[in-house]
N, C-alpha and C positions, 0 to 999 in steps of 0.2 A: 605496275604497267597494265595498261588497258588490255582486256581480253578480245578486242574486236577482231584481231587478225584470225585467231582460232575459230571465232564464231562465223566470220565471213567465209573462211575456207570450208568449214563444216557444211555450209549452205551452198557451196559451189559458186559463190559470187566472185567477181573480179573487183579490184579497187575502183576501176572505172565504173562498173555498174553500181557499186555503193555510193561513189561520188555523185553520180547522176541522180540516184534516189534521194540523196541528202541535199541536192542543189548546191554542191561545193565542187571545187576543182579536185581532179585526182591527186594533185601534189598536196593539197590541204589534207585530204583524207589520209594519204600515205604518211604525212607527218604526225597525225594522230596515232596511227598504228605503230610508228617507230619511236613514239614518245618525244618527238621534237617539239611539238606544240600540244597543249592540253585543251581538249574541246571545252566549249562553254556548257553551262548548265543546260541550255536549250538543245545543244547538240547531243549531250549525254541522254537527254530525255528522248530525242528522236531515235538515237541508237537503241536505247533500252526498248522502246516501242517496237522498233523493226525486229530486233532479236527476241522480243517477248521474254525479257528477263529484267531483273532489278538493276538499278544503277549501282548498288553495292557489289553485285556480281561483276558488272563490267569493270569496276574499279579494282577488283580483286580483294575487296573487303569482306567478302562472304563467298564460301564455296557452294552455298545453296543457290541454285540457278533462280529460285523464286517461283512461286506458283501464282503468276499474275495473270489477270484478264486485261486485255487491251480493248478499249471502247473504239468502235469503228471511226469516230470522228477524230481520233488522236493519231491515226495512222496516215502518213503522208503518202 
């Protein structure tokens, strides 16, 4: 299951705020959090950039948050 709920809560963001940032509806975002729908690769990339972590961490494939650097032009 995706770790986006815990990451969102750690940053004090609401589902509505995340949805606006990602330019999707709150319901679509909630469905990703609840495992009802799986995000596309493009959406996973946006989420990883927002949370500054690896996609593997988001997917639960790694417990290493990842020490990544996000280039400015990749942040929406």
